[in-house]
C-alpha positions as CSV (number, residue, x, y, z in Angstrom):
1,X,-0.6,-15.5,-15.3
2,X,-1.2,-11.7,-15.2
3,X,1.3,-10.2,-12.7
4,X,2.1,-6.7,-11.5
5,X,4.7,-6.6,-14.3
6,X,2.0,-7.1,-16.8
7,X,0.1,-4.1,-15.5
8,X,3.3,-2.0,-15.8
9,X,3.8,-3.1,-19.4
10,X,0.3,-1.9,-20.2
11,X,0.9,1.4,-18.5
12,X,-1.8,0.6,-16.0
13,X,-1.4,0.9,-12.2
14,X,-3.9,-0.8,-9.9
15,X,-3.8,0.4,-6.3
16,X,-1.7,-1.3,-3.7
17,X,-4.9,-2.7,-2.2
18,X,-5.5,-4.5,-5.5
19,X,-1.9,-5.7,-5.8
20,X,-2.3,-7.4,-2.4
21,X,-5.6,-9.0,-3.4
22,X,-4.1,-10.3,-6.7
23,X,-1.2,-11.8,-4.8
24,X,-3.6,-13.6,-2.4
25,X,-5.8,-14.9,-5.3
26,X,-2.8,-16.1,-7.3
27,X,-1.6,-18.0,-4.2
28,X,-5.0,-19.6,-3.7
29,X,-5.6,-20.5,-7.4
30,X,-2.2,-21.1,-8.9
31,X,-2.0,-21.6,-12.6
32,X,-5.8,-21.9,-12.9
33,X,-6.1,-18.2,-12.2
34,X,-6.4,-16.1,-15.4
35,X,-7.6,-12.6,-16.2
36,X,-10.0,-11.8,-19.0
37,X,-8.3,-8.5,-19.8
38,X,-10.7,-6.0,-21.1
39,X,-10.1,-3.5,-23.9
40,X,-10.1,-0.6,-21.4
41,X,-7.4,-2.3,-19.3
42,X,-5.2,-3.1,-22.2
43,X,-5.6,0.1,-24.2
44,X,-6.8,2.7,-21.7
45,X,-5.2,6.1,-21.9
46,X,-3.2,7.3,-18.9
47,X,-4.0,6.4,-15.4
48,X,-7.5,6.8,-14.0
49,X,-9.3,6.0,-10.8
50,X,-11.4,3.4,-12.4
51,X,-8.5,1.0,-12.8
52,X,-9.5,-0.9,-9.7
53,X,-13.0,-1.4,-11.0
54,X,-11.7,-2.6,-14.4
55,X,-9.7,-5.2,-12.5
56,X,-12.9,-6.2,-10.7
57,X,-14.5,-6.8,-14.1
58,X,-11.5,-8.9,-15.1
59,X,-12.0,-11.1,-12.0
60,X,-15.6,-12.1,-12.9
61,X,-14.5,-15.4,-14.3
62,X,-13.3,-16.4,-10.9
63,X,-16.5,-15.7,-9.1
64,X,-18.0,-19.1,-9.8
65,X,-15.2,-20.7,-7.7
66,X,-14.6,-18.0,-5.1
67,X,-17.4,-15.5,-4.6
68,X,-15.6,-13.9,-1.7
69,X,-13.3,-12.2,-4.2
70,X,-15.8,-9.6,-5.4
71,X,-17.2,-9.1,-1.9
72,X,-13.7,-8.2,-0.7
73,X,-13.2,-5.6,-3.5
74,X,-14.8,-2.2,-2.8
75,X,-13.4,0.7,-4.7
76,X,-12.0,3.5,-2.5
77,X,-12.0,1.4,0.7
78,X,-9.8,-1.3,2.2
79,X,-9.9,-5.0,2.0
80,X,-10.7,-7.3,4.9
81,X,-6.9,-7.3,5.4
82,X,-7.1,-3.6,6.3
83,X,-4.7,-2.6,3.6
84,X,-4.7,1.2,2.9
85,X,-5.7,2.7,-0.4
86,X,-2.9,4.7,-1.8
87,X,-3.2,7.5,-4.3
88,X,-0.5,8.9,-6.7
89,X,0.0,11.8,-9.1
90,X,-2.2,10.2,-11.8
91,X,-5.1,10.0,-9.3
92,X,-5.0,13.8,-8.6
93,X,-6.7,16.6,-10.5
94,X,-4.1,19.4,-10.3
95,X,-6.6,22.0,-11.5
96,X,-9.1,21.4,-8.7
97,X,-7.6,24.3,-6.7
98,X,-6.5,26.5,-9.5
99,X,-8.0,30.0,-9.1
100,X,-8.6,29.4,-5.4
101,X,-6.7,31.1,-2.6
102,X,-5.0,28.9,-0.1
103,X,-4.3,30.4,3.3
104,X,-1.7,28.8,5.6
105,X,-2.0,29.7,9.3
106,X,1.3,29.1,11.1
107,X,4.7,29.3,9.5
108,X,6.7,26.8,11.6
109,X,8.0,23.4,10.5
110,X,5.0,22.3,8.4
111,X,3.7,25.8,7.6
112,X,6.7,27.1,5.8
113,X,7.1,23.9,3.8
114,X,3.5,23.5,2.7
115,X,3.2,27.2,1.8
116,X,6.3,27.2,-0.3
117,X,5.6,23.9,-2.0
118,X,2.1,24.9,-2.9
119,X,3.4,28.3,-4.3
120,X,6.0,26.6,-6.3
121,X,3.4,24.2,-7.7
122,X,1.5,27.1,-9.1
123,X,-1.2,27.7,-6.5
124,X,-2.2,31.1,-5.0
125,X,-0.9,31.0,-1.4
126,X,-1.2,33.6,1.4
127,X,0.0,33.3,5.0
128,X,-2.1,34.3,7.9
129,X,0.2,35.7,10.7
130,X,0.4,38.7,13.0
131,X,2.7,41.0,10.9
132,X,4.8,41.7,14.0
133,X,5.8,38.1,14.6
134,X,9.3,36.9,13.6
135,X,7.8,34.1,11.6
136,X,5.9,36.7,9.6
137,X,9.1,38.5,8.8
138,X,10.6,35.1,7.7
139,X,7.6,34.4,5.5
140,X,8.0,37.8,3.8
141,X,11.7,37.1,3.2
142,X,10.6,33.8,1.6
143,X,8.5,35.8,-0.8
144,X,5.1,35.0,0.7
145,X,2.2,37.3,1.0
146,X,1.5,37.8,4.7
147,X,-1.8,39.1,6.1
148,X,-3.3,39.3,9.6
149,X,-5.1,36.0,10.3
150,X,-8.6,37.3,10.2
151,X,-8.0,39.0,6.8
152,X,-6.4,35.9,5.4
153,X,-9.3,33.8,6.5
154,X,-11.7,36.2,4.7
155,X,-9.8,36.0,1.4
156,X,-9.2,32.3,1.5
157,X,-11.1,29.5,-0.2
158,X,-8.9,26.9,1.6
159,X,-8.0,27.5,5.2
160,X,-5.1,25.4,6.4
161,X,-4.6,25.6,10.2
162,X,-1.1,24.6,11.2
163,X,-0.9,26.2,14.6
164,X,-0.2,24.2,17.9
165,X,-2.8,21.6,18.8
166,X,-3.4,23.0,22.3
167,X,-4.3,26.5,21.0
168,X,-6.1,25.7,17.8
169,X,-9.5,25.9,19.4
170,X,-9.1,29.4,20.6
171,X,-7.4,30.5,17.4
172,X,-10.2,29.1,15.3
173,X,-12.9,30.8,17.4
174,X,-11.3,34.2,17.2
175,X,-9.7,34.3,13.8
176,X,-11.2,31.6,11.5
177,X,-14.8,31.0,12.5
178,X,-16.2,34.4,11.5
179,X,-15.0,33.9,7.9
180,X,-15.8,30.3,7.5
181,X,-18.9,29.9,5.4
182,X,-20.4,27.6,2.8
183,X,-18.1,26.7,-0.1
184,X,-14.9,27.0,1.8
185,X,-12.5,24.2,2.8
186,X,-11.0,23.8,6.3
187,X,-7.8,21.8,6.3
188,X,-5.5,20.5,9.0
189,X,-2.4,18.3,9.1
190,X,-3.2,16.6,12.4
191,X,-6.7,15.5,13.4
192,X,-6.5,16.4,17.1
193,X,-8.7,19.5,17.1
194,X,-11.4,18.0,14.9
195,X,-11.4,14.5,16.5
196,X,-11.5,15.8,20.0
197,X,-13.9,18.6,19.1
198,X,-11.9,21.6,20.2
199,X,-12.9,22.8,16.7
200,X,-16.5,22.2,15.6
201,X,-16.8,23.5,12.0
202,X,-20.2,24.4,10.3
203,X,-21.8,21.6,8.3
204,X,-21.7,23.4,5.0
205,X,-17.9,23.4,4.6
206,X,-15.5,20.6,3.6
207,X,-13.2,19.5,6.4
208,X,-10.1,17.5,5.3
209,X,-6.7,16.5,6.5
210,X,-3.5,16.2,4.6
211,X,-0.8,15.0,7.0
212,X,2.8,14.8,5.6
213,X,4.7,11.9,7.3
214,X,7.9,13.9,7.8
215,X,9.1,17.1,9.4
216,X,8.5,20.2,7.4
217,X,12.2,20.8,6.5
218,X,12.3,17.4,4.9
219,X,9.0,17.9,3.1
220,X,10.5,21.1,1.6
221,X,13.9,19.7,0.8
222,X,12.6,16.5,-0.9
223,X,10.1,18.6,-2.9
224,X,12.9,20.9,-4.3
225,X,14.8,17.7,-5.3
226,X,11.8,16.7,-7.5
227,X,10.6,14.0,-5.1
228,X,8.0,13.9,-2.3
229,X,7.2,12.5,1.1
230,X,4.1,10.4,1.8
231,X,1.0,11.9,3.3
232,X,-2.2,10.7,5.0
233,X,-5.5,11.9,3.7
234,X,-8.8,12.0,5.6
235,X,-12.3,13.5,5.0
236,X,-14.3,14.6,8.0
237,X,-17.0,16.5,6.0
238,X,-17.8,16.5,2.3
239,X,-20.2,19.4,1.9
240,X,-19.2,20.1,-1.7
241,X,-19.1,16.5,-2.9
242,X,-15.5,17.2,-4.0
243,X,-13.7,17.2,-0.7
244,X,-11.6,14.2,-1.7
245,X,-10.7,15.7,-5.0
246,X,-9.6,19.0,-3.3
247,X,-7.6,17.2,-0.7
248,X,-5.8,15.1,-3.2
249,X,-5.0,18.2,-5.2
250,X,-3.6,19.8,-2.1
251,X,-1.4,16.7,-1.6
252,X,-0.3,17.1,-5.2
253,X,0.6,20.7,-4.5
254,X,2.9,19.9,-1.6
255,X,4.5,17.0,-3.5
256,X,3.1,14.0,-1.6
257,X,1.4,12.4,-4.6
258,X,4.9,11.8,-5.9
259,X,5.5,9.3,-3.1
260,X,1.9,8.2,-2.2
261,X,-1.1,9.4,-0.3
262,X,-2.7,6.9,2.1
263,X,-6.4,7.1,2.9
264,X,-7.2,7.1,6.6
265,X,-9.7,8.7,9.0
266,X,-9.4,11.5,11.5
267,X,-9.9,9.0,14.3
268,X,-7.2,6.6,13.0
269,X,-4.6,9.3,12.3
270,X,-5.1,11.2,15.6
271,X,-5.1,8.2,17.9
272,X,-2.4,6.3,16.3
273,X,-0.2,9.4,16.0
274,X,-0.6,10.2,19.7
275,X,0.0,6.6,20.7
276,X,3.2,6.4,18.6
277,X,4.5,9.6,20.1
278,X,3.8,8.6,23.7
279,X,4.5,4.9,23.8
280,X,7.2,4.4,21.2
281,X,8.8,7.3,19.3
282,X,9.2,9.8,22.1
283,X,8.0,8.7,25.5
284,X,8.9,5.0,25.1
285,X,12.3,5.7,23.4
286,X,13.5,8.4,25.8
287,X,12.6,6.3,28.8
288,X,14.3,3.3,27.4
289,X,17.5,5.4,26.7
290,X,17.5,6.9,30.2
291,X,16.8,3.6,32.0
292,X,19.7,1.9,30.0
293,X,22.0,4.8,30.8
294,X,21.1,4.8,34.5
295,X,21.6,1.0,34.8
296,X,25.1,1.1,33.4
297,X,26.2,4.2,35.5
298,X,24.8,2.7,38.7
299,X,26.7,-0.5,37.9
300,X,30.0,1.5,37.9
301,X,30.5,2.1,34.2
302,X,31.7,5.4,32.9
303,X,28.8,7.8,32.0
304,X,30.6,8.6,28.7
305,X,30.6,4.9,27.8
306,X,27.0,4.5,28.9
307,X,26.1,7.5,26.7
308,X,27.6,6.0,23.6
309,X,26.1,2.6,24.2
310,X,22.5,3.7,25.0
311,X,22.0,7.0,23.2
312,X,24.7,7.8,20.5
313,X,24.5,4.5,18.8
314,X,20.7,4.6,18.7
315,X,20.8,6.7,15.5
316,X,23.0,4.1,13.8
317,X,20.4,1.4,14.6
318,X,17.4,3.5,13.7
319,X,18.9,4.5,10.4
320,X,19.2,0.8,9.4
321,X,15.6,0.1,10.5
322,X,14.4,3.2,8.6
323,X,16.2,2.0,5.4
324,X,15.1,-1.6,5.4
325,X,13.1,-2.6,8.5
326,X,14.1,-4.8,11.3
327,X,15.5,-7.4,8.9
328,X,18.1,-5.0,7.5
329,X,19.2,-3.9,11.0
330,X,19.6,-7.6,12.1
331,X,21.5,-8.4,8.8
332,X,23.9,-5.5,9.5
333,X,24.7,-6.1,13.1
334,X,27.0,-8.9,14.5
335,X,25.6,-12.4,15.2
336,X,26.3,-11.7,18.9
337,X,24.2,-8.6,18.8
338,X,21.4,-10.3,16.9
339,X,21.3,-13.3,19.3
340,X,21.1,-10.8,22.2
341,X,18.3,-9.0,20.5
342,X,16.2,-12.1,19.9
343,X,16.7,-13.6,23.3
344,X,16.7,-10.6,25.6
345,X,14.6,-7.9,24.0
346,X,11.3,-9.4,25.3
347,X,12.7,-9.4,28.8
348,X,13.0,-5.6,28.6
349,X,9.9,-4.7,26.5
350,X,7.5,-7.6,27.2
351,X,3.9,-8.2,28.3
352,X,4.0,-5.6,31.1
353,X,5.1,-3.0,28.6
354,X,2.3,-4.0,26.3
355,X,-0.2,-3.7,29.1
356,X,1.0,-0.2,29.8
357,X,0.8,0.6,26.1
358,X,-2.8,-0.6,26.1
359,X,-3.6,1.7,29.0
360,X,-2.0,4.6,27.2
361,X,-4.0,3.9,24.1
362,X,-7.2,3.6,26.1
363,X,-6.6,7.1,27.7
364,X,-6.1,8.5,24.2
365,X,-9.2,6.8,22.8
366,X,-11.5,8.0,25.5
367,X,-10.2,11.6,25.3
368,X,-8.6,11.7,28.7
369,X,-5.2,12.7,27.3
370,X,-6.7,15.4,25.1
371,X,-8.6,16.9,28.1
372,X,-5.5,16.7,30.3
373,X,-3.3,18.4,27.7
374,X,-5.8,21.2,27.0
375,X,-6.4,21.8,30.7
376,X,-2.6,21.9,31.3
377,X,-2.3,24.8,28.8
378,X,-5.3,26.6,30.2
379,X,-3.5,26.6,33.6
380,X,-0.4,28.2,32.0
381,X,1.6,25.0,31.4
382,X,3.4,25.2,34.7
383,X,3.6,21.4,35.1
384,X,4.8,21.0,31.5
385,X,7.5,23.6,32.1
386,X,8.6,21.8,35.3
387,X,8.9,18.5,33.5
388,X,10.9,20.1,30.7
389,X,13.3,21.6,33.1
390,X,13.7,18.4,35.1
391,X,14.6,16.5,31.9
392,X,17.3,19.1,31.0
393,X,19.1,18.3,34.3
394,X,19.3,14.5,33.6
395,X,22.9,13.2,33.6
396,X,22.6,11.8,30.1
397,X,22.0,15.4,28.9
398,X,25.0,16.8,30.7
399,X,27.3,14.1,29.5
400,X,25.9,14.2,26.0
401,X,26.5,18.0,25.7
402,X,30.2,17.5,26.5
403,X,30.6,14.5,24.1
404,X,28.8,16.2,21.3
405,X,31.2,19.1,21.7
406,X,34.0,16.6,20.6
407,X,32.1,15.7,17.4
408,X,33.1,18.4,14.9
409,X,30.7,17.1,12.3
410,X,27.8,18.1,14.6
411,X,29.1,21.6,15.2
412,X,28.8,23.2,11.8
413,X,25.8,25.2,13.0
414,X,26.9,25.8,16.5
415,X,28.8,28.9,17.6
416,X,29.9,27.3,20.9
417,X,31.2,23.9,20.0
418,X,31.7,22.7,23.5
419,X,28.2,23.3,24.6
420,X,24.9,21.7,23.7
421,X,22.8,23.9,21.4
422,X,19.9,25.6,23.2
423,X,16.8,24.0,21.6
424,X,14.7,26.4,19.6
425,X,11.1,26.9,20.6
426,X,9.1,24.3,18.7
427,X,5.5,24.6,17.5
428,X,3.7,21.3,17.7
429,X,2.3,20.1,14.3
430,X,3.1,23.6,12.8
């Protein structure tokens, strides 16, 4: 039987989508399943994008018994199981953007990392910022060429907008649109502005998304270590016929093809990203922490103990899940904790929670959330500011500040160890 190992021995790498299909076929057909390995598969030079199609040719002997095999294989798309296509360094053409100028707009978390990684990969990078901004001074200190946004947009072949979602539309209209003409590439790292049409680009430009799945500081650090973080890739417009090639080259430049670049769509990335933030990673998690903390304190337990049990130890559990999924976490905790997990978790996050999650997703899908968020900012963000201030006054924050002051390992960057660090102003998706 031909296995994944056999492909490795022949220096050939089918996509993850193909691996999954092969596993399913092998399970269905057992020892009767054989590949008719072609000359190109056994002796092909290097890695090329036609490997999947070569595998399709190798499966033709199976068609007579299971014609669904070839129907399920479509190069560059997903199978019926909805498995993502993943691209690596050997799929990219690193020279696709050579000789072109890439302009990064925004020098926050993602901006500084993408700009520096691209520069260090040998690409011509400029940064579009108001020269008076502190971020412009930092970009210059990092060795970047900084130009006013409108000038950078004129010079650029690739325009990468990494400014906040809520202001991207206005920024685009005033600084980018006048210089965006046929032959240029408009890039983003989150699909919000394109999907919800706060930016409507002309039809004669490529519109692509490369979205690293990590904060910018991690994207930069991992790159300097010779590794990369995964990214998502999507194409909204392919005016040149080479949008995918350009996007994959950009992903190569920031180091993501070292780890894997997953094909998606603007719709899928935008809606799933917002849902994850609201229902699970941010909104869901912080509400769960606060409700647990409040329950213990109201029952008479010390706030300090409640903090440790409901917030501090969260990182320990999440680290285990991050490293090896739910299974690794459950393997690492006590039997008592695991039994409590398996028998009580659904009582806390059950069908009612799922119903609420579906309502949140529906409001994202129909554009209600996007309209609400944009309108909030047009009105000056007063409600947003009030909500922020209210959260700062929650008891869990007050208790946490004192307890973190006792943790010397958390204070290496803090001048006042006994106080919580004042959070820096953050730029969304910058």
